[in-house]
N, C-alpha and C positions, 0 to 999 in steps of 0.2 A: 497612472504616471510611470513612466520607466526608472529602470534602476538607476539609483544615483551613488554615479562615480565622480567624487569633486579632485579635481586635478590643482595642487595647490606649488607652484613656482617661488624657489627664493632666485634671488641675483645678488650677488655679491658685489659691491664697489672694488674692493681689495682680493677679497680672499674667499676661499669658500667658508660660511659658517657652521660647517657642520665640524664640528670640532670631536503400626501394629496389626500384622497377619492370624498372631496366636487368639486374638478377641474373637476370631470372627470366625464365627461356627457354622460353614454352609450345612443346611440342610431344606427336606420340604417343605412346605406352611400352604395351608387354607387360610380361607378368609372370614372367618365366624362372625366378626363383629362389624356394626356400623360404625361410622366417623361422625360426631354431633361437628356442625357447620354453623360459623354464626353469620348472621341473617346480613347480606350484601357483600358476602367477600366471593372469593373466584371460585371456592367450592360449593357455594350456594346452588350457583350456575350447574355442577356437576351435580347436586342431588336432582334439581329441575330435568337434567338429562337423565338420571338412571330411573327417575319418574315414568319419563318417556319410556325409556327402553323396555320398562315390564308392562305399561301400555300396549304398547304394539310386539312385547312376545317375544324380542329379540336384537338384534341391531340392523337389521336390513332397514334401509334407506329407500328414497326416491330416486328414481334415474335420472342421469344427466349428462349430454355427452358431453364428454373431455374436451382439452385444448390439446396442441402440441407442447409446446415447452416456450421457458424464458427466456426475457427477451429486455433488455437494457432500454431506457428512455432514448430518442432518436430527434436528430432536429427534424426530419421529416415527418410533416404533416397527416396522419393515419387513423383510420377505424379502426376501435380498439373494441378487442370482444368482450363479453362484458364478465366472462368468469378470468381476464387478465386486470390483476388490482394491484397497486403500488404498497409497497411494503410499509407500515408505518410505523411508529417509535409505539414499543409497547409500555402498558403502565399496570401489567397485571404479570405478578411470579409465576403463575399455573402453566405448567410444561404444556399442558394439554388442550387450551384452549387458544382459540381463534375468535376475533371478529371483524365484525361487516354489519355495514346501514342495514335498517329494516327495509329497509326501499330495493337493495342489491339482493339481500334475502329472496324477496318474494319473486324477481326477477329472475332468479335463480332459479328458481323452483326448490329451495333447498328451506327446513323448516330448523326453530329454536333447539339445540340439543343435536340435530345428525353428524355421522361421523363424513368428513371430505379430505378428500384426499389432494396436497398440497404438491405439485411441480416447481423445484425452483434451477440454479443455474446446475450445469452439470451434468443432468439428468440424474439430481438429487431428488427424492421424494420423501414424506412424510404424512402422517395421518392427525388429525385433530378435531376435536371438537367444535362447532359452529353457534357461536352466539352471535344474539345484534347486539349493537351500539350505535344508537343515534347521533352521537357526538363525532362519528368518522364518517370523510366524506363517501361520496357515492363510488368513486374509485380508489378506495384505499382499502387495506385488509391490515389488521394489525395481530402482528405475532408476536409470541411471546422472545424472548435475546436468544435462548439453545435454539431455539426450532431457526430464527433467520440467520443461525450460523450455522447449522448444518445445511440449510438449504444454499449459503454461499448467496445470500442476497445482500444488498446494500439498500439501507432505510430511506426513503424516500428516490429512491433513484431504477432500481430494479421492479421488474413485475413478475408476478409470482401466477399459475396457474391452480383456480379452483374447480373441484369438479365432483360431484357425489360419489359417495362411496357405497352401493349397492350390496355389495361381497362379501360386506365386512361380518363374521359370525363371534359368536363369544366364543371364546378361548376356555381348553378344557384345561391346559399346562401351558406353563411359563417360564421358562428358565433368565432368571436373571444375574447377573454376576456383579461385585462390585471393582471396579478399581484400586490395586492395591495401594496406590501413592495417596489415595483420599482417605486411606482407612487408619491412616499414621495419625495416631494420639483418641484415639475413638476406641474405649474398653467397654464391649457388652452385645447384647443381640440386634446386629445390622437389621433383620428382619421386624422386630416387635418395635423399633424404635425409629424405625424407619420406613421401610415397605409397608408394612401395614394399617397404619395411618394415612399413606399418600392414596391403596389402592383401595380398600374397602370402600362400599357403596359407592365408587365415582364413577364406575362403567370408565375408565378412560382406552382408549384402543393405541395400540404397540404396532412398531413395526420390528422384522428382524434384523439385527444390526445396529437398532435405534441406541442413542447413547445419553440418558438425561440423568439430572442433577437434583438430588432432595435434601433438603436443609432442614434441618435442627434449631429453631431459633433460642430455647431454655439450653441448649446446646455449644448455642455459636459453633456448629460443623456441619460440614457440606459434605456429601458422599455421592461422590462419580459410580452412575450404573450403567452398564450395555446386558441391551435384550441378547440371549447367547438362542432361543430356539423357544416358537409357537405350534404345540400339537406335534406334528412333524415335519420331518425337513420340508417338504412341499408346502406348507404353509409361512404364507409372508408376513401376514398383518391378522389383529386379533384384538378383541374388547374384554378388559380384566373386566368377569362378571363376580356376583359374590360366590359360586361355587366353581371357579376356576381355581386350580394349586399354584400355589406360586411359589416354586423350589429354587433353591440356591446351592447345588451342589457345585463342588470344584473350587481350585483357589482360584483367590482374585487375579485381576487381569493386570498383568506388568503393559501398562500403556504403551512403550516402547516398543511392544512386539504386537502389538496391536493390529491383526493385518486389513481391519477398516481403515486405518490411520491416514489421514491424508498427508502428503507433504508437497501438493500438487500449489502451486502460486495461483490466485487467479485475481482478479482484478481489484479486489478487493483489499488485497493486499498489499496495492503500489499507493502509497499516499504522496496527496501535491503534486498526481502528473493528470488528472482527471481531465484540463481541456487534452493534453497529446494523445491520451488513451482513447474520446470520442475522436478525434481526426484518422487514430488510426484507426479502429472498428468502423468508421464510413469510409474508408480508402480500401480495407480489407475485407473483413466481414461480409458485407451490402453485399460486393460484386461476386461472391464463392456462396453468399444463401440465395439472392435472387438478382442473379446476371437478368432477367428479364425486363429488370426497369430500366437499363442500360439501355436493351436493344429497344425497348418500346421510344425512350427519348428521341435513340438515335445516333446515338456514340458509346465509344471501346472505354471500358474500366481501364483506369489506371494500370501499367503490368508491376511498376514497381516502386515501392518507397523505401526515402532512405530517412534514418535516422541519426542525429549529429548532435552531441554535446561533450560536458565536458565530464573523465573519468569517474565513476561513481554518483552520477545522476539517476539512473534507472533504467539503460539502454536495456540491458541485459534482460534486467526483472521483468520490463514491458514484452520482450519475448517470451520468456517464458509463461508469463500470464497470457498471454496469445495461445501459447501452445494449449494449456488448458480449456480457454475458455471460447477457442472461437469453433468447434465441431469438424473440422477440417483436417486431411492427413499433414502432419507436421513435420520437415525437413529440417534440420539442424549442420548449418553447416559454417564451421570454425576457420576461419582466412587461414591460421598459420598452418593449422592439419593440412591443409590443401597442396602447400608446398611439397618439392619432391625434390630431388638430387637427378634421377633417371629423367631424362630426355621422355618428354610425352606424358608422364603419369600424372600431373599437376589435370594437365587440359582434358584426360581420359576420366577423371575424378570427377571432376567439376559435369562433365557429361553423363555419366550414371547418376549421378545426383538427379540432375535434369529430367532425364526419362524415368527416375524413379518417381518421382512427383508427377509429372503429365500420367505415368501409368494408373495412380494412385488418385486422381482429382475428383472434388474439389482440394484442391493442395496449398500450403505456404509453406516456402521457402525460404530459412530465416539464413542470412551469411553474417557472424558476428565478425568484428574485427575488419571487416573491406577490404581497408586499407591495404593492407597486405598482399592481397591478389589483383587488387585492382587500381593501383598506382599510376602515377604518370608516366605514361611510356617513353617521353622526351626525357624524365631521369632518371628511365630504368637502368640498372649495371648491367643488366645483358639481356639477350635472346628470348629465354624462359617468362622474365617475368612480361615481355611484351606478348608471347604468344597466348599466357595465360588471360591477360587483359581482353586481346583478341578473341580468345576463344568465349570467353563471359559473354561482351558485346553479340557476338553470332548468337551465344544460347541464351540470351534475352528478346533479340529479335525475333527467335522462333519459338516463345511461350504461345499458345495454345491459350484457349478460353480455361476459367478454374482454376487458376494456377495464378499465384500472385508472389513476387520475391520483394522480402523485407531486408533490408543490410542497414547495420548499424557501425559509426564509428565515432572515434573524437577526435579526427582528423579528417574535416571534409574537403578542405583544399587539397589534398594528395589525391583526392583521386582523380583520374581520367576523367580530361571533361566530355569526352565522349559516352561517357554513361550517365553524365546529368542532365541527359537534353532529353525531348520529350518520347516518347514512347519506350523509355529505360526507366532509370530512375527520374522522373519528373517531377515526382512529388517529395518534398522535403520536409521533416517534421521536426526541429528543434526543440529538442529536450534541456531545459534550462535548472540551474541552479532554486529550488523553491523560495518561495514567498514566507512569510509569517504563516500563515494558516496551513501554506503545504507545510511547513517545518511541524509545525503541531499534529497536522495531520498523522506525519510519518511518527513524529514521537508516539501517539499513542498505539500507532502497528507495534514499534519495537519496544515499547512495555506493557503490552497487553495480557502478557506470562511473568509480569514484575510483580514483586510485590513491592509497594510503594507506598512509603509514610502520607501520612495526610496532610503534611506542609509543603509535600512536592507541588510544585507550579508549571506543568510542562508549556503550558501557553505563553509564560514570562520566560522559559528557558529555551524556547522557540524563536522566541523576538532578538533574544542576545547574540544567539546564532547564526549572526551574521556570514552569510557565503557558504555555510554548510551543507552539503548534497546527501544525499540522503543513505549512502555507505556514510558520510560522516559522522552522523546522525549513530548509524547503528554504532559505530566506534565508540563515540561518547555515551550510550546504554551502557555497552560493554564496558568501559570503563570506571563507569558508576558503579556498578555492579560489583566489579572488583575492588573498590575504594569501599565500598558497603563491605565489603566481606572482611577486607585489611583492620577495618576500624573496631569490628564489633565479633572480631573471632577471641577477644576476653571473656565476652559471656560464655563460653565453651569449653568444655573441656577434650581438647584435640586429642588426649591419650586414650579415650575411651572409644572403645570397638562400634558402638552406635552410640550418635548424640541424641541426648533427651527431645522429643518432637518439640514439649515445652516449650524449651530455649529456640528452638530452630524458627518457631513460630514469631518470634517476639525481632527475629533480624530483617529488618525491611531497608528501601533503599531512602534514605533523606534528599532533601533538597541543597543538604551541605555536600553530599556525596556527588550530587550533579554539577554543581559547581566548581568539586577539586576536578571532576572528566574535564569541563569543559577549560579550565586552568591549564591542562596536558594535551589537549588539542587544538589544532586548527585545521582552515580550511583547506579539501586536498587541492584544491586548486591552487593555492599559495607555496604549497611547499616548494615547490622551486624556487621561491622567491624572497628575497628578503622580510621576510613579517616581523613584524614590530609593534609591541602591543604595549603602549606608553603609559607608565608609572605619573605625568608629568600632568598637575591641575592649573588651571587657572591661579589658585592661589601662591604657584611658585613662579607666575612672571608678575614681575612689579611692573607697574605704570601700564601706559598701552593701551590706555582703557578704552580710547576710541577705535583701535585696531579691535581689540577685542568685540565690542560690540558687531563690528562689520563683518569679522567671522562667524560670530553667531548668529547672525542675520542671514548670513550667505550659505554657509556649509550647515549649521546643527537645524535650523528651521524646515527643511527641505526632507529632513532625516523626522524630525519628532513629527512635523506637521504636514506630512504629505498631501493627507488629503483634504487639505483645506485648498493644496494647490491645485488638486484635481478640480473641487468643487469652482473653484474663480479661472480654470482653466489659463493657469499661471506656469512657465517652465523655470523652475529654477537655475540658478548660473550655476555653469559648469566650470569653471576657473577661478584661480585668485594668484595674482602677478605678486608676492611680498621682494620689498627691494629696500637698500638700505646696504649699512658699512657691515662691514664685518665684526662679529660681536654683537651686535643689537639683539639679538634674539630671535631670527626668523625662524631657526630650527625647534626652538625650543616653543615656539607660540605656534608652530604645525603641531609638534606633538600634543599638546595640551589641548588642541581643540579637536583631535583624536578622540584622544581618551574622555572627554567630556561627552563630544558626540556617539562614544559608544560603538565606532565602528573600525573595522579595518585598517589599517594603515601600512603602507606599501613605500618605504624609502628607496630612493636609488641616486644615486649619483651620476650627471649627466657625460660624464667621461666614460664611465661602465657601457653604454649604449654603441659606442662609436667602436667598428671595425676597419680593418684594412679591404676585407671584402667585398665585391659587388653587392649591394642588396643585403647583406646582413644588417649594418645600422636601422635602415627600416622593417625590416623583418624584427628585430630586435625590440622596438618601439611596438609592432602592433600586436607583438606577443605578449606585452608589459600589460595593454591597454587590454586585451580578449581577459587577461586571468582577474585584471581588477573588475572586469565587468562580471566576472563569474562569484566573482565575492561581494557583490556590492551589498548594504552600503561602504564602499571602499572612499579613502582617502589615499590618493597618490601623490606622491612627496617629490616632486624635481630637484635635486639641488645641484647649485651651480647648472642652471637651466641655459645660461648663454653661450655653453661649448655643442649646443647641438640645437638653438633656436637663432643662429644666427641672420641677420637681414639676406634674403636670396639674390638682392639684386648688387652685394659686397662680392 
């Protein structure tokens, strides 16, 4: 069902009716004790793994030919290698165990308790112990949550490559250091409380640079660790056996200074735009990775793709994700940076960019704010703008294989039409404001590092945040955090040099903080428009019961019961005309329905849209409806509509 924008017009007969690092003692430790495990626990599987290791006399496994790299599900039907498996939701908290079906293990020639190497997106790898689980479908693998995050894979959509690891050996020495921020509030021996029970007799495989978490349920504390070194500098992988020396020398790590910390944005960091990302990957990644497919079909892949949508909807974030995920050379061009006051500099800059991309093919050229350098030539202020557009057209016509141009804009109608024809930006993808599910997905991403109280209902907040883009939701989360700090600082003595961690742990973002943040924010698409959040209810409108019922059925039902309209193939009404003498309650009725329906409300007086300049009035009306669509569901209230909707024959 389409986005709901209701237009309510009022016609007055007479006149308008609008009236602790110190507790952490780093030292070397050995592993002399074994850990008692409960039957049926994840650790029990690790014990069987340990027994298998002793029987085989080491960590060696049988060989299996590896695969290449991860790839998300595409719409193309293809034969998939047996060791390319879809990521399944984990039901185990053990960081070292992954599971596949028994039949798939037999097909791969891997035995229960073998060590496997798992390859994810962006070239990331890790090692795990593989166990059977016949509850899983044959094409699935269950990964611990921390492993899935480390591999940057999405549950249910991304595939990982599983290969048997025959070269892994028992480690002699392993250097492990905790992260400083996770130690706060803990006083004791980290090795005795966390590392010793985690590793002893469990034969856990590790790799250098791996980060993992250990939770002590009795203390209700989780500490994050990082593997700094295994044996010598040339060893990347190893198994922690009973004879392995685990040492913890050195100061705890500052997470912000960790060189392995990735600030890259991946597709999994972009919420609510799965359809647009899928289209972009099909148009950009597929031609760059496998151009032979298009050659076989006998057609040429598209040369350019244009992303357009309102500000804050995620166009630039998609570009950043594409840069880190596509695996091709990525060249970024910011439209305003191309402009130069010197004659010829702008054109030379564009030429150098395209030459560099061609030299490093396969490559992607991303042009942000393309309307700045690709405006309509008939409206250009000078010859410089016209020459830049002509140069861009020439460069796009000269693009060779393995070079793609992707441009982003929030003003697609300002781009010269010659650039939007076949062979240039022939494919266009609209990036719209997210729906309820998209907003929920974005909120989960934006709050994943936030301490939330149990009463926070992200799904309900997403439902009420009509018209909010990804940028608006990020602002909402920020406002909620500020509101939380403002309300709960009375729990702390701010005059102290160091705030007690026991008190800091009590500070969490609550549902009322989210509500307060929503009251202080509005959809960015409506910030230039007079947006009113009415506080009028049906109780404030006396009489007019029949009119109320008609408005409820026409306006509220399509918003509240959209799925029923889809089920029966019905299209809701798009407009309502309220007419009557001045002071009869037309404006009050419109405000009440907007408040009851929990939608955005834009009130416009008809004469405000009129302009003496040719075409300006029509443009004002178009822009107003475009903003209302961007903030849907939205009620657009025209007062004194008779001033702009006179009979055309009169």
